[in-house]
N, C-alpha and C positions, 0 to 999 in steps of 0.2 A: 173719808177720814182726812181731816186737815192735819198739816204737819207744822211743828214748831222746831226751830233750830236754836238750841241754847249751848253756848260754849263749844260749838262744833258737834254736839251730840244731837242726833236725829230722833225726835220723839214723836210718836203717833198720838194724835188727839182723837179719842173715840167719839163716835156719834151713835145715838141709840139705834137708828135704823140700819146701821152697819155692824151692830153688835149682837152677840149670842151669849147667853148665860148658860153654862153647863154645870149642873150640880152633880158632883161625882160621889156616888156610893154612900149616901147618908142613910144607912140601913139599920133596921131593928136590932140585929144581933151583933153589929159592928160598933155602933155608936156608944153603948155602955162602957166599952173599954178605952174609949178615946178621952184623953185629957181635956178638961174644960168643955165637955160635950154640951152641957146645958147652955152655956154662953154661945157656943157655935150655932146651935139651933135657933136661939133668940136672934142672933145677927142674920141668919138665913131668912127668917121671917121678915125682918126689916128690908133686907136686900131684895127679896122676891117681891115685896110690896112696891118698892121703888122701881124695880124693873117693869112691873105691870103698869105703873103710872107713866113711865117713859116709853112704853111700847117695845121693850127689849124682848126678843124671842127667848124662851126658856125651855130647856130640855133637862132630863134627869137620866143618869145611868145607875145601874145596879149590878154590882159584882156578885156573880154566882148566887142569885136570889134564892135558889133551892136550899143553900146552906146558910146564907147570911140574912135571909128575910128580905122583905121589901123596904122601900123608903119609909122612914119613920112617919107615924100617923100625923104628927104635927105639920108635916109638909104636904100631906095628901091633897089638901084643898087647892094648893098651887098646881099640883099635877092635873087635877080635874079642870082647872081653869086653862091649862096649857094643852087641852085636848089629849090628855094622857100620853104625853111625849116622854115615855120611859123606855129606855133601851137596856136590855140585859146584856151582860158580857162576861167572858172569862178572861180575856186579855186584860192586862193591867192598864194599858194605854187605850183610851177611847179611839184613838186614831187607828190602832191595829184592829180594833173590833169593827169599826164602821168607816173605812176609807171612802166608800161610795157616798155616804151621807155628807161627809165633809165637802166633797165636790159639788153636791147639791147646794149646800150652804154658800159656797164660793160663787156659784152661778146665780144665787139669789142676792148677791151683793154683800154677804157677810165678810168682813175683813178683820174683825176684832172679836176674840173669844175671851170671855170672863170665866174663870174657873174657881169653883169652891168645892169643899167636900173633904173626904178622907180616903185613904191616909195621905197626908201631905207628901211624904217621902217616897210613896210608891205610885199609886194611880194618878194623883194630882201632878206630881213631878214628871212622870213619864208622858202624860198627856200634854202638859205644857211644853216640854222639850220637843215633842213630835210636831205639835201645831206650829211652833216657832220655826222648825225646819221646813215646814210646808209654806212658809211665808205669811202666816197669820200674825197679827199683833196679838199679844197675849197678856192679860192681867190676871194675877192670882190675888184673891181677896184675903188678906192676912188674918182677919178675925173670923173668917168663915172656912178656915181649913184647920185640920188637926191630925194628930197621930197619937198612938198610945203613949209615946214618950215626948215630952217637950223638946228634948235634944234632937230627935229625928225631925220634928216639924221645923225647928230653927235651922238645922243644917240644910233642909230642903229649900227653905225660903232664901237662905244665903246663896245657895248654888243657882237657884232660879234667877235671882238678881244678877249674878255674875254672867249668866248666859244671855241676858237681855230681856227677860220677862219683867214687866212692871209688877210691883208688889205694892198694893194700896189697901187701906182699911175700907170697909163697906161705905162709911160716910164719905170718905175722900172720893171714892169711885162714883157714888151717886151724884155728888155735886160737880164732878168733872163731866159727867154725862149731861147734867142739867144745864150747866153753863151760866145761868143768870137767875137772879132773885126776882120777886114781884110777879111771878106767873102762878097759875093755878097748880101746875106740877110742883113748883117750889113749895107752895103751902102744904100740899099733900105729903110731900117727902119730909118736910120739916116736922110734921105731925108724927110720921112713922119713926123718926130717929130720936124723939124726945125721951 
Protein backbone atom coordinates (compact mmCIF):
# COMPACT_ATOMS: atom_id res chain seq x y z
CA UNK A 1 0.00 0.00 0.00
CA UNK A 2 1.51 3.31 -1.02
CA UNK A 3 1.19 6.39 1.17
CA UNK A 4 0.30 9.99 0.42
CA UNK A 5 0.90 12.87 2.81
CA UNK A 6 -1.58 15.76 2.46
CA UNK A 7 -1.41 18.68 4.88
CA UNK A 8 0.35 16.52 7.44
CA UNK A 9 -2.34 13.83 7.29
CA UNK A 10 -1.10 10.31 6.50
CA UNK A 11 -3.41 8.57 4.06
CA UNK A 12 -3.19 4.98 2.92
CA UNK A 13 -3.63 4.38 -0.80
CA UNK A 14 -5.13 0.90 -1.28
CA UNK A 15 -3.96 -1.68 -3.79
CA UNK A 16 -6.27 -4.50 -4.93
CA UNK A 17 -3.77 -7.25 -4.08
CA UNK A 18 -3.47 -5.93 -0.51
CA UNK A 19 -7.22 -5.50 -0.03
CA UNK A 20 -10.02 -7.67 1.32
CA UNK A 21 -13.74 -6.97 0.86
CA UNK A 22 -15.81 -8.12 3.84
CA UNK A 23 -19.59 -8.11 3.26
CA UNK A 24 -21.21 -8.10 6.69
CA UNK A 25 -24.58 -9.71 7.41
CA UNK A 26 -26.63 -8.85 4.30
CA UNK A 27 -29.17 -11.51 5.27
CA UNK A 28 -32.68 -12.60 4.29
CA UNK A 29 -34.50 -11.74 7.52
CA UNK A 30 -32.45 -8.68 8.38
CA UNK A 31 -32.39 -6.78 5.09
CA UNK A 32 -36.17 -6.10 4.81
CA UNK A 33 -36.06 -3.85 7.90
CA UNK A 34 -33.02 -1.88 6.73
CA UNK A 35 -33.62 1.61 5.31
CA UNK A 36 -32.90 1.84 1.55
CA UNK A 37 -32.21 -1.91 1.36
CA UNK A 38 -32.88 -2.20 -2.40
CA UNK A 39 -30.30 0.49 -3.19
CA UNK A 40 -27.81 -1.13 -0.81
CA UNK A 41 -28.12 -4.49 -2.60
CA UNK A 42 -27.81 -2.81 -6.01
CA UNK A 43 -24.59 -1.04 -4.93
CA UNK A 44 -23.27 -4.33 -3.54
CA UNK A 45 -23.70 -5.98 -6.93
CA UNK A 46 -21.70 -3.20 -8.60
CA UNK A 47 -19.00 -3.27 -5.92
CA UNK A 48 -18.72 -7.06 -5.99
CA UNK A 49 -18.44 -7.00 -9.77
CA UNK A 50 -15.70 -4.38 -9.57
CA UNK A 51 -13.87 -6.30 -6.86
CA UNK A 52 -13.90 -9.39 -9.08
CA UNK A 53 -12.50 -7.41 -12.03
CA UNK A 54 -9.72 -6.02 -9.81
CA UNK A 55 -8.94 -9.34 -8.10
CA UNK A 56 -9.92 -8.19 -4.60
CA UNK A 57 -10.50 -11.17 -2.29
CA UNK A 58 -14.10 -11.22 -0.98
CA UNK A 59 -15.64 -12.89 2.05
CA UNK A 60 -19.08 -12.75 3.66
CA UNK A 61 -20.26 -12.95 7.25
CA UNK A 62 -23.66 -14.00 8.56
CA UNK A 63 -24.90 -13.01 11.99
CA UNK A 64 -26.75 -15.89 13.67
CA UNK A 65 -27.98 -17.43 10.39
CA UNK A 66 -30.31 -19.82 12.23
CA UNK A 67 -32.41 -16.81 13.24
CA UNK A 68 -31.62 -14.23 10.55
CA UNK A 69 -31.30 -16.50 7.52
CA UNK A 70 -28.49 -16.69 5.02
CA UNK A 71 -27.08 -13.99 2.76
CA UNK A 72 -29.75 -12.61 0.40
CA UNK A 73 -30.12 -14.66 -2.77
CA UNK A 74 -29.16 -11.69 -4.98
CA UNK A 75 -25.60 -12.00 -3.66
CA UNK A 76 -25.29 -15.80 -3.71
CA UNK A 77 -23.65 -15.89 -7.14
CA UNK A 78 -20.80 -13.82 -5.71
CA UNK A 79 -20.46 -16.23 -2.81
CA UNK A 80 -20.19 -19.19 -5.17
CA UNK A 81 -17.55 -17.36 -7.18
CA UNK A 82 -15.69 -16.72 -3.94
CA UNK A 83 -15.44 -20.43 -3.09
CA UNK A 84 -18.25 -20.07 -0.56
CA UNK A 85 -16.25 -17.88 1.78
CA UNK A 86 -19.09 -17.41 4.26
CA UNK A 87 -18.41 -17.17 7.98
CA UNK A 88 -21.18 -17.53 10.56
CA UNK A 89 -20.89 -15.56 13.77
CA UNK A 90 -22.72 -14.52 16.89
CA UNK A 91 -20.22 -11.86 17.97
CA UNK A 92 -21.08 -8.45 16.54
CA UNK A 93 -17.47 -7.78 15.51
CA UNK A 94 -15.99 -10.10 12.89
CA UNK A 95 -12.67 -9.58 14.68
CA UNK A 96 -14.05 -11.12 17.87
CA UNK A 97 -15.49 -14.04 15.90
CA UNK A 98 -12.42 -14.85 13.78
CA UNK A 99 -9.18 -13.40 15.18
CA UNK A 100 -7.14 -16.29 13.74
CA UNK A 101 -8.52 -15.65 10.25
CA UNK A 102 -7.35 -12.05 10.39
CA UNK A 103 -3.84 -13.23 11.20
CA UNK A 104 -3.97 -15.46 8.11
CA UNK A 105 -5.00 -12.48 6.00
CA UNK A 106 -2.20 -10.36 7.43
CA UNK A 107 0.29 -13.14 6.65
CA UNK A 108 -1.06 -13.20 3.09
CA UNK A 109 -0.30 -9.49 2.68
CA UNK A 110 -3.75 -8.03 3.33
CA UNK A 111 -3.31 -4.53 4.75
CA UNK A 112 -6.60 -2.90 3.75
CA UNK A 113 -10.10 -4.13 4.65
CA UNK A 114 -13.16 -2.80 2.83
CA UNK A 115 -16.38 -3.13 4.83
CA UNK A 116 -19.98 -3.17 3.65
CA UNK A 117 -23.23 -4.47 5.09
CA UNK A 118 -25.59 -4.09 8.00
CA UNK A 119 -26.12 -2.84 10.52
CA UNK A 120 -23.81 0.13 10.14
CA UNK A 121 -23.95 1.14 13.80
CA UNK A 122 -23.46 -2.34 15.23
CA UNK A 123 -21.57 -5.04 13.30
CA UNK A 124 -19.99 -2.76 10.68
CA UNK A 125 -18.95 -0.15 13.26
CA UNK A 126 -17.52 -2.65 15.75
CA UNK A 127 -15.65 -4.58 13.06
CA UNK A 128 -14.17 -1.38 11.58
CA UNK A 129 -13.06 -0.09 14.97
CA UNK A 130 -11.45 -3.42 15.89
CA UNK A 131 -9.66 -3.77 12.52
CA UNK A 132 -8.30 -0.25 12.86
CA UNK A 133 -7.01 -1.08 16.35
CA UNK A 134 -5.18 -4.09 14.85
CA UNK A 135 -3.37 -1.85 12.38
CA UNK A 136 -5.38 -2.51 9.22
CA UNK A 137 -6.34 0.36 6.95
CA UNK A 138 -10.14 0.33 6.83
CA UNK A 139 -12.59 1.73 4.31
CA UNK A 140 -16.35 1.65 4.89
CA UNK A 141 -18.39 1.95 1.70
CA UNK A 142 -21.07 4.52 2.48
CA UNK A 143 -23.66 3.45 -0.12
CA UNK A 144 -23.21 -0.23 0.79
CA UNK A 145 -24.01 0.07 4.50
CA UNK A 146 -27.32 0.55 6.26
CA UNK A 147 -29.24 0.44 9.49
CA UNK A 148 -32.91 0.27 10.36
CA UNK A 149 -32.81 4.03 11.00
CA UNK A 150 -30.97 6.58 8.87
CA UNK A 151 -29.89 8.36 12.05
CA UNK A 152 -28.06 5.25 13.33
CA UNK A 153 -26.25 4.82 10.00
CA UNK A 154 -25.31 8.49 9.83
CA UNK A 155 -24.04 8.54 13.43
CA UNK A 156 -21.92 5.44 12.78
CA UNK A 157 -20.35 6.92 9.64
CA UNK A 158 -19.58 10.14 11.48
CA UNK A 159 -17.88 8.29 14.34
CA UNK A 160 -15.98 6.02 11.94
CA UNK A 161 -14.57 9.08 10.14
CA UNK A 162 -13.64 10.60 13.48
CA UNK A 163 -11.58 7.56 14.54
CA UNK A 164 -9.71 7.34 11.23
CA UNK A 165 -11.72 5.02 9.01
CA UNK A 166 -12.00 6.11 5.38
CA UNK A 167 -15.61 6.45 4.27
CA UNK A 168 -16.11 6.41 0.49
CA UNK A 169 -18.87 5.66 -1.99
CA UNK A 170 -18.58 2.43 -3.97
CA UNK A 171 -17.70 4.35 -7.15
CA UNK A 172 -14.99 6.41 -5.41
CA UNK A 173 -13.47 3.26 -3.92
CA UNK A 174 -13.45 1.33 -7.19
CA UNK A 175 -11.74 4.16 -9.04
CA UNK A 176 -9.24 4.58 -6.19
CA UNK A 177 -8.34 0.90 -6.51
CA UNK A 178 -8.34 1.12 -10.32
CA UNK A 179 -5.99 4.16 -10.44
CA UNK A 180 -6.09 4.80 -14.21
CA UNK A 181 -8.34 4.93 -17.26
CA UNK A 182 -7.81 3.24 -20.59
CA UNK A 183 -7.39 -0.29 -19.28
CA UNK A 184 -9.64 -3.31 -19.77
CA UNK A 185 -10.46 -3.20 -16.04
CA UNK A 186 -11.49 0.47 -16.42
CA UNK A 187 -13.87 -0.45 -19.26
CA UNK A 188 -15.43 -3.31 -17.27
CA UNK A 189 -15.89 -1.22 -14.13
CA UNK A 190 -17.29 1.72 -16.12
CA UNK A 191 -19.94 -0.64 -17.53
CA UNK A 192 -20.82 -1.88 -14.05
CA UNK A 193 -21.50 1.54 -12.56
CA UNK A 194 -23.55 3.05 -15.41
